[in-house]
All heavy atoms as TSV, in Angstrom:
chain	resi	resn	atom	element	x	y	z
A	1	MET	N	N	2.696	-15.045	-24.376
A	1	MET	CA	C	2.505	-15.399	-22.971
A	1	MET	C	C	1.561	-16.601	-22.763
A	1	MET	O	O	0.517	-16.645	-23.518
A	1	MET	CB	C	1.924	-14.100	-22.342
A	1	MET	CG	C	1.706	-14.135	-20.936
A	1	MET	SD	S	1.143	-12.585	-19.948
A	1	MET	CE	C	0.640	-11.567	-21.202
A	2	HIS	N	N	1.873	-17.407	-21.954
A	2	HIS	CA	C	1.007	-18.645	-21.760
A	2	HIS	C	C	0.818	-18.716	-20.159
A	2	HIS	O	O	1.720	-18.471	-19.515
A	2	HIS	CB	C	1.549	-19.837	-22.374
A	2	HIS	CG	C	2.843	-20.222	-21.727
A	2	HIS	ND1	N	4.033	-19.722	-21.926
A	2	HIS	CD2	C	3.156	-21.291	-20.769
A	2	HIS	CE1	C	4.965	-20.312	-21.277
A	2	HIS	NE2	N	4.498	-21.212	-20.576
A	3	PRO	N	N	-0.346	-19.188	-19.707
A	3	PRO	CA	C	-0.571	-19.363	-18.370
A	3	PRO	C	C	0.279	-20.497	-17.774
A	3	PRO	O	O	0.467	-21.532	-18.332
A	3	PRO	CB	C	-2.048	-19.587	-18.210
A	3	PRO	CG	C	-2.474	-20.059	-19.516
A	3	PRO	CD	C	-1.530	-19.481	-20.630
A	4	GLU	N	N	0.569	-20.305	-16.553
A	4	GLU	CA	C	1.291	-21.424	-15.866
A	4	GLU	C	C	0.813	-21.491	-14.441
A	4	GLU	O	O	0.659	-20.425	-13.762
A	4	GLU	CB	C	2.785	-21.170	-15.854
A	4	GLU	CG	C	3.651	-22.214	-15.201
A	4	GLU	CD	C	5.059	-21.964	-15.447
A	4	GLU	OE1	O	5.583	-21.188	-16.391
A	4	GLU	OE2	O	5.912	-22.492	-14.658
A	5	VAL	N	N	0.596	-22.658	-13.879
A	5	VAL	CA	C	0.137	-22.848	-12.493
A	5	VAL	C	C	1.306	-23.349	-11.596
A	5	VAL	O	O	2.050	-24.296	-11.997
A	5	VAL	CB	C	-1.031	-23.776	-12.485
A	5	VAL	CG1	C	-1.516	-24.045	-10.941
A	5	VAL	CG2	C	-2.132	-23.303	-13.261
A	6	TYR	N	N	1.505	-22.851	-10.420
A	6	TYR	CA	C	2.576	-23.285	-9.618
A	6	TYR	C	C	2.226	-24.778	-9.222
A	6	TYR	O	O	1.124	-25.073	-8.814
A	6	TYR	CB	C	2.694	-22.400	-8.361
A	6	TYR	CG	C	3.944	-22.717	-7.589
A	6	TYR	CD1	C	5.100	-22.206	-7.958
A	6	TYR	CD2	C	3.877	-23.436	-6.460
A	6	TYR	CE1	C	6.234	-22.447	-7.217
A	6	TYR	CE2	C	5.030	-23.754	-5.817
A	6	TYR	CZ	C	6.255	-23.263	-6.140
A	6	TYR	OH	O	7.398	-23.547	-5.408
A	7	PRO	N	N	3.255	-25.627	-9.281
A	7	PRO	CA	C	3.020	-27.077	-9.376
A	7	PRO	C	C	2.608	-27.668	-7.983
A	7	PRO	O	O	2.377	-28.770	-7.819
A	7	PRO	CB	C	4.442	-27.633	-9.788
A	7	PRO	CG	C	5.337	-26.622	-9.598
A	7	PRO	CD	C	4.684	-25.274	-9.665
A	8	GLU	N	N	2.751	-26.761	-6.789
A	8	GLU	CA	C	2.584	-27.419	-5.568
A	8	GLU	C	C	2.004	-26.383	-4.610
A	8	GLU	O	O	2.123	-25.193	-4.790
A	8	GLU	CB	C	3.772	-28.090	-4.970
A	8	GLU	CG	C	4.833	-27.105	-4.792
A	8	GLU	CD	C	6.201	-27.728	-4.416
A	8	GLU	OE1	O	6.772	-28.526	-5.205
A	8	GLU	OE2	O	6.659	-27.423	-3.239
A	9	ALA	N	N	1.437	-26.749	-3.444
A	9	ALA	CA	C	0.936	-25.815	-2.425
A	9	ALA	C	C	2.268	-25.368	-1.769
A	9	ALA	O	O	3.091	-26.072	-1.330
A	9	ALA	CB	C	0.077	-26.626	-1.519
A	10	ALA	N	N	2.452	-24.033	-1.692
A	10	ALA	CA	C	3.751	-23.401	-1.133
A	10	ALA	C	C	3.287	-21.988	-0.578
A	10	ALA	O	O	2.237	-21.484	-1.082
A	10	ALA	CB	C	4.746	-23.449	-2.133
A	11	LYS	N	N	4.193	-21.598	0.173
A	11	LYS	CA	C	3.943	-20.132	0.742
A	11	LYS	C	C	4.130	-19.265	-0.489
A	11	LYS	O	O	4.714	-19.464	-1.428
A	11	LYS	CB	C	4.976	-19.860	1.679
A	11	LYS	CG	C	4.757	-20.669	2.993
A	11	LYS	CD	C	5.795	-20.165	4.088
A	11	LYS	CE	C	5.583	-21.025	5.264
A	11	LYS	NZ	N	5.159	-20.474	6.419
A	12	LEU	N	N	3.388	-18.044	-0.274
A	12	LEU	CA	C	3.289	-17.141	-1.424
A	12	LEU	C	C	4.848	-16.605	-1.818
A	12	LEU	O	O	5.183	-16.441	-2.958
A	12	LEU	CB	C	2.517	-15.849	-1.115
A	12	LEU	CG	C	1.046	-16.080	-1.276
A	12	LEU	CD1	C	0.321	-14.707	-0.762
A	12	LEU	CD2	C	0.750	-16.287	-2.731
A	13	LYS	N	N	5.625	-16.428	-0.900
A	13	LYS	CA	C	7.024	-16.020	-1.071
A	13	LYS	C	C	7.787	-16.876	-2.072
A	13	LYS	O	O	8.392	-16.474	-2.984
A	13	LYS	CB	C	7.792	-15.863	0.190
A	13	LYS	CG	C	9.295	-15.711	0.075
A	13	LYS	CD	C	9.601	-14.163	-0.029
A	13	LYS	CE	C	11.079	-13.993	0.035
A	13	LYS	NZ	N	11.733	-13.677	-1.273
A	14	LYS	N	N	7.644	-18.147	-1.804
A	14	LYS	CA	C	8.141	-19.198	-2.734
A	14	LYS	C	C	7.599	-19.075	-4.102
A	14	LYS	O	O	8.330	-19.176	-5.106
A	14	LYS	CB	C	8.010	-20.633	-2.092
A	14	LYS	CG	C	8.776	-21.713	-2.885
A	14	LYS	CD	C	8.673	-22.983	-2.127
A	14	LYS	CE	C	9.420	-24.047	-2.999
A	14	LYS	NZ	N	9.343	-25.361	-2.277
A	15	GLN	N	N	6.362	-18.949	-4.191
A	15	GLN	CA	C	5.632	-18.778	-5.513
A	15	GLN	C	C	6.046	-17.514	-6.219
A	15	GLN	O	O	6.312	-17.460	-7.394
A	15	GLN	CB	C	4.101	-18.858	-5.405
A	15	GLN	CG	C	3.676	-20.113	-4.790
A	15	GLN	CD	C	2.226	-20.158	-4.685
A	15	GLN	OE1	O	1.438	-19.811	-5.458
A	15	GLN	NE2	N	1.816	-20.707	-3.518
A	16	PHE	N	N	6.294	-16.438	-5.398
A	16	PHE	CA	C	6.618	-15.126	-6.124
A	16	PHE	C	C	8.138	-15.312	-6.655
A	16	PHE	O	O	8.437	-14.802	-7.677
A	16	PHE	CB	C	6.634	-13.974	-5.101
A	16	PHE	CG	C	5.374	-13.244	-4.915
A	16	PHE	CD1	C	4.559	-13.632	-3.854
A	16	PHE	CD2	C	4.966	-12.314	-5.757
A	16	PHE	CE1	C	3.303	-12.997	-3.602
A	16	PHE	CE2	C	3.805	-11.683	-5.606
A	16	PHE	CZ	C	2.918	-12.039	-4.583
A	17	ASP	N	N	9.010	-15.913	-5.843
A	17	ASP	CA	C	10.347	-16.132	-6.247
A	17	ASP	C	C	10.435	-16.965	-7.526
A	17	ASP	O	O	11.207	-16.668	-8.455
A	17	ASP	CB	C	11.206	-16.853	-5.185
A	17	ASP	CG	C	11.423	-15.940	-3.961
A	17	ASP	OD1	O	11.233	-14.741	-4.121
A	17	ASP	OD2	O	11.808	-16.448	-2.899
A	18	TYR	N	N	9.575	-17.947	-7.603
A	18	TYR	CA	C	9.500	-18.864	-8.729
A	18	TYR	C	C	9.136	-18.018	-10.037
A	18	TYR	O	O	9.738	-18.158	-11.069
A	18	TYR	CB	C	8.406	-20.029	-8.489
A	18	TYR	CG	C	8.121	-20.782	-9.629
A	18	TYR	CD1	C	8.999	-21.949	-9.936
A	18	TYR	CD2	C	7.095	-20.566	-10.524
A	18	TYR	CE1	C	8.612	-22.862	-11.019
A	18	TYR	CE2	C	6.662	-21.470	-11.636
A	18	TYR	CZ	C	7.567	-22.495	-11.758
A	18	TYR	OH	O	7.162	-23.302	-12.824
A	19	ALA	N	N	8.190	-17.203	-9.861
A	19	ALA	CA	C	7.667	-16.368	-11.077
A	19	ALA	C	C	8.798	-15.401	-11.431
A	19	ALA	O	O	9.021	-15.232	-12.622
A	19	ALA	CB	C	6.426	-15.579	-10.621
A	20	GLN	N	N	9.547	-14.807	-10.427
A	20	GLN	CA	C	10.591	-13.921	-10.772
A	20	GLN	C	C	11.779	-14.597	-11.489
A	20	GLN	O	O	12.389	-14.046	-12.517
A	20	GLN	CB	C	11.064	-13.177	-9.613
A	20	GLN	CG	C	10.042	-12.128	-9.140
A	20	GLN	CD	C	10.474	-11.270	-7.837
A	20	GLN	OE1	O	11.098	-12.020	-6.887
A	20	GLN	NE2	N	9.948	-10.072	-7.745
A	21	LYS	N	N	12.072	-15.805	-11.101
A	21	LYS	CA	C	13.029	-16.627	-11.693
A	21	LYS	C	C	12.707	-16.967	-13.065
A	21	LYS	O	O	13.681	-16.931	-13.988
A	21	LYS	CB	C	13.452	-17.901	-10.924
A	21	LYS	CG	C	14.217	-17.661	-9.704
A	21	LYS	CD	C	14.494	-18.928	-8.932
A	21	LYS	CE	C	15.111	-18.723	-7.485
A	21	LYS	NZ	N	15.173	-19.924	-6.855
A	22	LYS	N	N	11.614	-17.088	-13.455
A	22	LYS	CA	C	11.138	-17.478	-14.765
A	22	LYS	C	C	10.650	-16.322	-15.576
A	22	LYS	O	O	10.232	-16.310	-16.613
A	22	LYS	CB	C	9.884	-18.539	-14.649
A	22	LYS	CG	C	10.360	-19.871	-14.071
A	22	LYS	CD	C	9.307	-20.900	-14.248
A	22	LYS	CE	C	9.469	-21.358	-15.759
A	22	LYS	NZ	N	8.667	-22.398	-16.067
A	23	ALA	N	N	10.927	-15.101	-15.008
A	23	ALA	CA	C	10.463	-13.822	-15.678
A	23	ALA	C	C	9.018	-13.747	-15.990
A	23	ALA	O	O	8.706	-13.293	-17.163
A	23	ALA	CB	C	11.427	-13.672	-16.837
A	24	ILE	N	N	8.141	-14.251	-15.229
A	24	ILE	CA	C	6.715	-14.279	-15.442
A	24	ILE	C	C	6.305	-12.798	-15.101
A	24	ILE	O	O	6.514	-12.385	-13.884
A	24	ILE	CB	C	6.063	-15.255	-14.638
A	24	ILE	CG1	C	6.558	-16.729	-15.167
A	24	ILE	CG2	C	4.555	-15.083	-14.693
A	24	ILE	CD1	C	5.956	-17.715	-14.300
A	25	PRO	N	N	5.702	-11.919	-15.998
A	25	PRO	CA	C	5.387	-10.635	-15.595
A	25	PRO	C	C	4.224	-10.389	-14.736
A	25	PRO	O	O	4.108	-9.399	-14.039
A	25	PRO	CB	C	5.196	-9.966	-16.979
A	25	PRO	CG	C	4.719	-11.154	-17.798
A	25	PRO	CD	C	5.491	-12.353	-17.348
A	26	PHE	N	N	3.288	-11.217	-14.717
A	26	PHE	CA	C	2.013	-11.080	-14.022
A	26	PHE	C	C	1.604	-12.339	-13.321
A	26	PHE	O	O	1.815	-13.395	-13.714
A	26	PHE	CB	C	0.842	-10.720	-14.990
A	26	PHE	CG	C	0.913	-9.453	-15.569
A	26	PHE	CD1	C	1.577	-9.307	-16.878
A	26	PHE	CD2	C	0.606	-8.252	-14.962
A	26	PHE	CE1	C	1.743	-8.146	-17.475
A	26	PHE	CE2	C	0.677	-6.983	-15.671
A	26	PHE	CZ	C	1.280	-6.992	-16.963
A	27	ILE	N	N	1.081	-12.127	-12.050
A	27	ILE	CA	C	0.607	-13.400	-11.367
A	27	ILE	C	C	-0.883	-13.168	-10.971
A	27	ILE	O	O	-1.323	-11.953	-10.825
A	27	ILE	CB	C	1.416	-13.717	-10.133
A	27	ILE	CG1	C	1.501	-12.530	-9.094
A	27	ILE	CG2	C	2.818	-14.172	-10.479
A	27	ILE	CD1	C	2.082	-12.950	-7.800
A	28	SER	N	N	-1.609	-14.182	-10.698
A	28	SER	CA	C	-2.909	-14.078	-10.283
A	28	SER	C	C	-2.997	-14.713	-8.830
A	28	SER	O	O	-2.421	-15.701	-8.585
A	28	SER	CB	C	-3.875	-14.950	-11.160
A	28	SER	OG	O	-5.110	-14.864	-10.658
A	29	ILE	N	N	-3.518	-13.948	-7.879
A	29	ILE	CA	C	-3.594	-14.453	-6.434
A	29	ILE	C	C	-5.078	-14.643	-6.132
A	29	ILE	O	O	-5.841	-13.776	-6.192
A	29	ILE	CB	C	-2.924	-13.249	-5.641
A	29	ILE	CG1	C	-1.553	-12.901	-5.933
A	29	ILE	CG2	C	-3.052	-13.676	-4.152
A	29	ILE	CD1	C	-1.145	-11.591	-5.275
A	30	ASN	N	N	-5.303	-15.927	-5.923
A	30	ASN	CA	C	-6.611	-16.227	-5.703
A	30	ASN	C	C	-6.794	-17.196	-4.380
A	30	ASN	O	O	-6.576	-18.315	-4.427
A	30	ASN	CB	C	-7.179	-17.179	-6.945
A	30	ASN	CG	C	-7.016	-16.396	-8.140
A	30	ASN	OD1	O	-7.614	-15.329	-8.397
A	30	ASN	ND2	N	-6.199	-16.817	-9.092
A	31	GLY	N	N	-7.287	-16.548	-3.315
A	31	GLY	CA	C	-7.506	-17.236	-2.116
A	31	GLY	C	C	-8.985	-17.587	-1.936
A	31	GLY	O	O	-9.721	-17.342	-2.913
A	32	SER	N	N	-9.352	-18.081	-0.862
A	32	SER	CA	C	-10.825	-18.441	-0.654
A	32	SER	C	C	-11.594	-17.262	-0.753
A	32	SER	O	O	-12.775	-17.283	-1.203
A	32	SER	CB	C	-11.011	-19.144	0.781
A	32	SER	OG	O	-10.557	-18.300	1.775
A	33	THR	N	N	-11.236	-16.022	-0.343
A	33	THR	CA	C	-11.947	-14.809	-0.316
A	33	THR	C	C	-12.428	-14.501	-1.870
A	33	THR	O	O	-13.510	-14.180	-2.124
A	33	THR	CB	C	-11.373	-13.693	0.416
A	33	THR	OG1	O	-11.033	-14.086	1.640
A	33	THR	CG2	C	-12.243	-12.407	0.299
A	34	GLU	N	N	-11.339	-14.569	-2.671
A	34	GLU	CA	C	-11.645	-14.152	-4.090
A	34	GLU	C	C	-12.474	-15.389	-4.643
A	34	GLU	O	O	-13.422	-15.024	-5.489
A	34	GLU	CB	C	-10.233	-14.108	-4.826
A	34	GLU	CG	C	-9.366	-13.073	-4.382
A	34	GLU	CD	C	-8.594	-13.217	-3.171
A	34	GLU	OE1	O	-8.495	-14.324	-2.767
A	34	GLU	OE2	O	-8.000	-12.136	-2.690
A	35	ILE	N	N	-12.230	-16.552	-4.464
A	35	ILE	CA	C	-13.064	-17.608	-5.020
A	35	ILE	C	C	-14.443	-17.472	-4.705
A	35	ILE	O	O	-15.451	-17.584	-5.442
A	35	ILE	CB	C	-12.478	-19.026	-4.669
A	35	ILE	CG1	C	-11.200	-19.135	-5.256
A	35	ILE	CG2	C	-13.299	-20.092	-4.890
A	35	ILE	CD1	C	-10.296	-20.430	-4.737
A	36	GLU	N	N	-14.822	-17.242	-3.286
A	36	GLU	CA	C	-16.161	-17.006	-2.823
A	36	GLU	C	C	-16.785	-15.900	-3.455
A	36	GLU	O	O	-17.991	-15.873	-3.675
A	36	GLU	CB	C	-16.166	-17.038	-1.316
A	36	GLU	CG	C	-15.757	-18.247	-0.626
A	36	GLU	CD	C	-15.620	-18.124	0.827
A	36	GLU	OE1	O	-15.954	-17.136	1.394
A	36	GLU	OE2	O	-15.207	-19.208	1.354
A	37	GLY	N	N	-15.990	-14.794	-3.660
A	37	GLY	CA	C	-16.521	-13.565	-4.254
A	37	GLY	C	C	-16.529	-13.442	-5.749
A	37	GLY	O	O	-16.998	-12.476	-6.357
A	38	GLY	N	N	-16.162	-14.494	-6.353
A	38	GLY	CA	C	-16.071	-14.475	-7.862
A	38	GLY	C	C	-15.191	-13.419	-8.438
A	38	GLY	O	O	-15.384	-12.758	-9.468
A	39	ALA	N	N	-14.031	-13.319	-7.722
A	39	ALA	CA	C	-13.039	-12.235	-8.139
A	39	ALA	C	C	-11.672	-12.902	-8.379
A	39	ALA	O	O	-11.526	-14.088	-8.087
A	39	ALA	CB	C	-13.004	-11.124	-7.098
A	40	VAL	N	N	-10.761	-12.047	-8.904
A	40	VAL	CA	C	-9.367	-12.357	-9.133
A	40	VAL	C	C	-8.503	-11.219	-8.877
A	40	VAL	O	O	-8.768	-10.004	-9.219
A	40	VAL	CB	C	-9.172	-12.979	-10.504
A	40	VAL	CG1	C	-9.529	-11.995	-11.644
A	40	VAL	CG2	C	-7.760	-13.591	-10.696
A	41	ASN	N	N	-7.286	-11.360	-8.241
A	41	ASN	CA	C	-6.384	-10.260	-8.147
A	41	ASN	C	C	-5.241	-10.600	-9.069
A	41	ASN	O	O	-4.728	-11.710	-9.100
A	41	ASN	CB	C	-5.829	-10.363	-6.676
A	41	ASN	CG	C	-6.798	-9.751	-5.674
A	41	ASN	OD1	O	-7.383	-8.674	-5.841
A	41	ASN	ND2	N	-7.033	-10.405	-4.520
A	42	VAL	N	N	-4.813	-9.543	-9.792
A	42	VAL	CA	C	-3.776	-9.743	-10.743
A	42	VAL	C	C	-2.641	-8.760	-10.345
A	42	VAL	O	O	-2.979	-7.486	-10.111
A	42	VAL	CB	C	-4.339	-9.416	-12.226
A	42	VAL	CG1	C	-3.020	-9.634	-13.105
A	42	VAL	CG2	C	-5.369	-10.374	-12.523
A	43	LYS	N	N	-1.435	-9.176	-10.336
A	43	LYS	CA	C	-0.344	-8.370	-9.843
A	43	LYS	C	C	0.821	-8.274	-10.932
A	43	LYS	O	O	1.151	-9.322	-11.497
A	43	LYS	CB	C	0.234	-8.909	-8.585
A	43	LYS	CG	C	1.445	-7.998	-8.080
A	43	LYS	CD	C	1.915	-8.430	-6.627
A	43	LYS	CE	C	2.857	-7.367	-6.140
A	43	LYS	NZ	N	3.134	-7.541	-4.746
A	44	ASN	N	N	1.143	-7.016	-11.191
A	44	ASN	CA	C	2.295	-6.830	-12.191
A	44	ASN	C	C	3.586	-6.917	-11.272
A	44	ASN	O	O	3.805	-6.085	-10.404
A	44	ASN	CB	C	2.163	-5.462	-12.790
A	44	ASN	CG	C	3.177	-5.115	-13.790
A	44	ASN	OD1	O	4.396	-5.489	-13.595
A	44	ASN	ND2	N	2.864	-4.378	-14.765
A	45	LEU	N	N	4.437	-8.025	-11.589
A	45	LEU	CA	C	5.656	-8.064	-10.730
A	45	LEU	C	C	6.602	-7.035	-11.096
A	45	LEU	O	O	7.488	-6.879	-10.269
A	45	LEU	CB	C	6.139	-9.560	-11.026
A	45	LEU	CG	C	5.286	-10.577	-10.343
A	45	LEU	CD1	C	5.923	-12.025	-10.698
A	45	LEU	CD2	C	5.067	-10.444	-8.912
A	46	GLU	N	N	6.658	-6.416	-12.176
A	46	GLU	CA	C	7.621	-5.441	-12.488
A	46	GLU	C	C	7.297	-4.110	-11.740
A	46	GLU	O	O	8.192	-3.586	-11.123
A	46	GLU	CB	C	7.635	-5.111	-13.915
A	46	GLU	CG	C	8.740	-4.207	-14.438
A	46	GLU	CD	C	8.762	-3.994	-15.867
A	46	GLU	OE1	O	8.739	-4.975	-16.582
A	46	GLU	OE2	O	9.023	-2.854	-16.387
A	47	THR	N	N	6.103	-3.737	-11.643
A	47	THR	CA	C	5.696	-2.529	-10.996
A	47	THR	C	C	5.206	-2.515	-9.625
A	47	THR	O	O	5.136	-1.478	-8.941
A	47	THR	CB	C	4.631	-1.633	-11.936
A	47	THR	OG1	O	3.355	-2.369	-11.858
A	47	THR	CG2	C	5.108	-1.438	-13.348
A	48	GLY	N	N	4.753	-3.781	-9.291
A	48	GLY	CA	C	4.255	-4.069	-8.016
A	48	GLY	C	C	2.654	-3.678	-7.975
A	48	GLY	O	O	2.038	-3.882	-6.890
A	49	GLU	N	N	2.186	-3.104	-9.078
A	49	GLU	CA	C	0.634	-2.697	-8.949
A	49	GLU	C	C	-0.140	-4.117	-9.045
A	49	GLU	O	O	0.036	-4.925	-9.661
A	49	GLU	CB	C	0.383	-1.860	-10.310
A	49	GLU	CG	C	-1.002	-1.455	-10.235
A	49	GLU	CD	C	-1.347	-0.624	-11.601
A	49	GLU	OE1	O	-0.530	-0.591	-12.528
A	49	GLU	OE2	O	-2.428	0.001	-11.588
A	50	GLN	N	N	-1.282	-3.896	-8.202
A	50	GLN	CA	C	-2.155	-5.008	-8.087
A	50	GLN	C	C	-3.595	-4.535	-8.191
A	50	GLN	O	O	-3.855	-3.400	-7.611
A	50	GLN	CB	C	-1.907	-5.749	-6.686
A	50	GLN	CG	C	-2.834	-6.828	-6.476
A	50	GLN	CD	C	-2.445	-7.624	-5.179
A	50	GLN	OE1	O	-1.241	-7.893	-4.861
A	50	GLN	NE2	N	-3.385	-8.195	-4.539
A	51	LYS	N	N	-4.452	-5.256	-8.982
A	51	LYS	CA	C	-5.836	-4.844	-9.043
A	51	LYS	C	C	-6.717	-6.049	-8.871
A	51	LYS	O	O	-6.318	-7.169	-9.225
A	51	LYS	CB	C	-6.055	-4.253	-10.487
A	51	LYS	CG	C	-5.478	-2.842	-10.620
A	51	LYS	CD	C	-5.968	-2.257	-11.934
A	51	LYS	CE	C	-5.532	-0.766	-11.946
A	51	LYS	NZ	N	-6.096	-0.114	-13.188
A	52	ALA	N	N	-7.865	-5.829	-8.434
A	52	ALA	CA	C	-8.977	-6.830	-8.190
A	52	ALA	C	C	-9.923	-6.598	-9.421
A	52	ALA	O	O	-10.338	-5.576	-9.735
A	52	ALA	CB	C	-9.561	-6.676	-6.918
A	53	PHE	N	N	-10.334	-7.794	-9.936
A	53	PHE	CA	C	-11.351	-7.816	-11.117
A	53	PHE	C	C	-12.451	-8.867	-10.717
A	53	PHE	O	O	-12.168	-9.780	-10.103
A	53	PHE	CB	C	-10.656	-8.245	-12.405
A	53	PHE	CG	C	-9.638	-7.372	-12.733
A	53	PHE	CD1	C	-8.268	-7.450	-12.450
A	53	PHE	CD2	C	-9.999	-6.111	-13.613
A	53	PHE	CE1	C	-7.207	-6.608	-12.916
A	53	PHE	CE2	C	-8.992	-5.261	-13.923
A	53	PHE	CZ	C	-7.637	-5.537	-13.710
A	54	GLU	N	N	-13.701	-8.620	-11.234
A	54	GLU	CA	C	-14.536	-9.657	-11.263
A	54	GLU	C	C	-14.210	-10.514	-12.284
A	54	GLU	O	O	-13.559	-10.210	-13.382
A	54	GLU	CB	C	-15.970	-9.066	-11.653
A	54	GLU	CG	C	-16.585	-7.926	-10.718
A	54	GLU	CD	C	-17.128	-8.636	-9.563
A	54	GLU	OE1	O	-17.634	-9.788	-9.533
A	54	GLU	OE2	O	-16.950	-7.999	-8.386
A	55	LEU	N	N	-14.504	-11.854	-12.016
A	55	LEU	CA	C	-14.060	-12.801	-13.011
A	55	LEU	C	C	-14.586	-12.677	-14.339
A	55	LEU	O	O	-13.948	-13.039	-15.382
A	55	LEU	CB	C	-14.503	-14.253	-12.537
A	55	LEU	CG	C	-13.554	-14.861	-11.397
A	55	LEU	CD1	C	-14.264	-16.345	-11.043
A	55	LEU	CD2	C	-12.269	-15.171	-11.924
A	56	SER	N	N	-15.792	-12.024	-14.442
A	56	SER	CA	C	-16.413	-11.820	-15.904
A	56	SER	C	C	-15.745	-10.615	-16.561
A	56	SER	O	O	-16.035	-10.340	-17.713
A	56	SER	CB	C	-17.845	-11.613	-15.629
A	56	SER	OG	O	-18.127	-10.513	-14.792
A	57	ASP	N	N	-14.852	-9.801	-15.862
A	57	ASP	CA	C	-14.332	-8.669	-16.430
A	57	ASP	C	C	-13.102	-8.967	-17.253
A	57	ASP	O	O	-11.890	-8.503	-16.938
A	57	ASP	CB	C	-14.038	-7.597	-15.372
A	57	ASP	CG	C	-13.614	-6.224	-15.954
A	57	ASP	OD1	O	-13.630	-6.066	-17.147
A	57	ASP	OD2	O	-13.146	-5.419	-15.149
A	58	ILE	N	N	-13.266	-9.780	-18.227
A	58	ILE	CA	C	-12.085	-10.170	-19.119
A	58	ILE	C	C	-11.475	-8.983	-19.820
A	58	ILE	O	O	-10.250	-8.826	-19.851
A	58	ILE	CB	C	-12.645	-11.175	-20.231
A	58	ILE	CG1	C	-13.175	-12.374	-19.501
A	58	ILE	CG2	C	-11.354	-11.584	-21.068
A	58	ILE	CD1	C	-12.269	-13.161	-18.583
A	59	SER	N	N	-12.260	-7.956	-20.344
A	59	SER	CA	C	-11.609	-6.918	-20.943
A	59	SER	C	C	-10.745	-6.076	-19.942
A	59	SER	O	O	-9.677	-5.572	-20.293
A	59	SER	CB	C	-12.761	-5.978	-21.597
A	59	SER	OG	O	-13.491	-5.460	-20.689
A	60	GLY	N	N	-11.194	-5.935	-18.714
A	60	GLY	CA	C	-10.385	-5.243	-17.614
A	60	GLY	C	C	-9.094	-5.945	-17.338
A	60	GLY	O	O	-8.074	-5.275	-17.306
A	61	ILE	N	N	-9.151	-7.237	-17.179
A	61	ILE	CA	C	-8.026	-8.007	-16.985
A	61	ILE	C	C	-7.012	-7.886	-18.155
A	61	ILE	O	O	-5.865	-7.719	-18.026
A	61	ILE	CB	C	-8.302	-9.501	-16.810
A	61	ILE	CG1	C	-9.167	-9.656	-15.429
A	61	ILE	CG2	C	-7.065	-10.333	-16.676
A	61	ILE	CD1	C	-9.743	-10.898	-15.182
A	62	LEU	N	N	-7.469	-8.122	-19.338
A	62	LEU	CA	C	-6.597	-8.055	-20.548
A	62	LEU	C	C	-6.075	-6.655	-20.707
A	62	LEU	O	O	-4.862	-6.469	-21.057
A	62	LEU	CB	C	-7.413	-8.384	-21.842
A	62	LEU	CG	C	-7.788	-9.904	-21.890
A	62	LEU	CD1	C	-8.561	-10.103	-23.135
A	62	LEU	CD2	C	-6.654	-10.799	-21.847
A	63	GLY	N	N	-6.813	-5.554	-20.440
A	63	GLY	CA	C	-6.306	-4.205	-20.363
A	63	GLY	C	C	-5.199	-3.998	-19.487
A	63	GLY	O	O	-4.271	-3.305	-19.716
A	64	PHE	N	N	-5.339	-4.645	-18.228
A	64	PHE	CA	C	-4.332	-4.467	-17.261
A	64	PHE	C	C	-3.006	-5.178	-17.586
A	64	PHE	O	O	-1.878	-4.608	-17.293
A	64	PHE	CB	C	-4.869	-5.047	-15.946
A	64	PHE	CG	C	-3.762	-4.833	-14.763
A	64	PHE	CD1	C	-3.445	-3.723	-14.149
A	64	PHE	CD2	C	-3.296	-6.063	-14.166
A	64	PHE	CE1	C	-2.674	-3.560	-13.095
A	64	PHE	CE2	C	-2.422	-5.904	-13.088
A	64	PHE	CZ	C	-2.112	-4.658	-12.482
A	65	ILE	N	N	-3.149	-6.317	-18.231
A	65	ILE	CA	C	-1.934	-7.071	-18.587
A	65	ILE	C	C	-1.216	-6.693	-19.990
A	65	ILE	O	O	-0.198	-7.169	-20.261
A	65	ILE	CB	C	-2.040	-8.548	-18.339
A	65	ILE	CG1	C	-3.086	-9.163	-19.413
A	65	ILE	CG2	C	-2.525	-8.897	-17.027
A	65	ILE	CD1	C	-3.106	-10.673	-19.477
A	66	ALA	N	N	-2.003	-5.940	-20.581
A	66	ALA	CA	C	-1.531	-5.500	-21.987
A	66	ALA	C	C	-0.440	-4.524	-22.020
A	66	ALA	O	O	-0.226	-3.705	-21.112
A	66	ALA	CB	C	-2.711	-5.089	-22.873
């Protein structure tokens, strides 16, 4: 698995469709609220489960995507 950044500013629906077409299993949703709060939201596109993590919680993020 390798990280990929959506190549342009676009609506979330278009970005979700892109991820699904490329069979990307997890996405990170980071708006201004998350950036200001030092957090990251990670969503499992297969199950729909989404969790918020502190940026420093690497083990929590890895546990979620493993």
